[in-house]
C-alpha positions in Angstrom: 8.6 -18.4 -25.6 11.5 -17.0 -27.5 9.1 -14.7 -29.5 7.7 -13.3 -26.2 11.2 -12.5 -25.0 12.1 -10.8 -28.3 8.9 -8.8 -28.2 9.5 -7.7 -24.6 13.0 -6.7 -25.5 11.8 -4.7 -28.4 9.2 -2.9 -26.3 11.9 -2.0 -23.7 14.1 -0.8 -26.5 11.3 1.4 -27.8 10.7 2.8 -24.3 14.5 3.5 -24.0 14.5 5.3 -27.3 11.4 7.3 -26.5 13.0 8.6 -23.2 16.3 9.4 -25.0 14.4 11.4 -27.7 12.5 13.3 -25.0 15.8 14.1 -23.3 17.3 15.4 -26.5 14.2 17.5 -27.2 14.3 19.1 -23.7 18.0 19.7 -23.8 17.7 21.3 -27.3 15.0 23.6 -26.0 17.0 24.6 -23.0 20.0 25.2 -25.3 17.9 27.4 -27.6 16.6 29.3 -24.5 20.2 29.8 -23.3 21.3 31.1 -26.7 18.4 33.5 -26.9 19.2 34.8 -23.3 22.8 35.4 -24.3 21.8 37.2 -27.5 19.0 39.3 -26.0 19.4 42.9 -25.4 16.4 43.6 -23.2 15.3 41.5 -20.3 12.4 42.0 -17.9 13.0 44.1 -14.8 14.8 42.3 -12.0 16.4 39.7 -14.2 20.0 39.6 -15.3 21.6 37.5 -18.0 23.9 35.8 -15.4 20.9 34.7 -13.3 19.0 33.3 -16.3 22.1 31.5 -17.6 22.8 29.9 -14.3 19.1 28.7 -14.0 19.2 27.3 -17.5 22.5 25.4 -16.9 21.3 24.0 -13.6 18.0 23.0 -15.3 19.9 21.2 -18.1 22.1 19.4 -15.5 19.1 18.2 -13.4 17.3 17.0 -16.5 20.4 15.0 -17.5 20.7 13.4 -14.1 16.9 12.6 -14.1 16.9 11.0 -17.5 20.2 9.2 -17.1 18.8 7.4 -14.0 15.7 6.4 -15.9 17.8 5.2 -18.9 20.0 3.2 -16.6 17.0 1.4 -15.1 15.8 0.5 -18.5 19.2 -0.7 -19.6 19.4 -3.0 -16.6 15.9 -4.4 -17.5 17.0 -5.0 -21.1 20.3 -6.7 -20.0 18.3 -9.1 -17.7 16.3 -10.4 -20.7 
């Protein structure tokens, strides 16, 4: 019985770490895109740096909110064990 609880906790910990890693990868990609927009000289017609920067910052914010909610749920599940 104790082994089953430990295995379940380990699986939830792995799931938590997987989501956390995915969050870091996505935010790193958004950060790289933000840096390349700031450093770019030419943009496609109709796009400005300010528009792209705002979109990337909002995207990063919404990803943080989305992943933090998922991580909180998993933390609650782990604490219940």
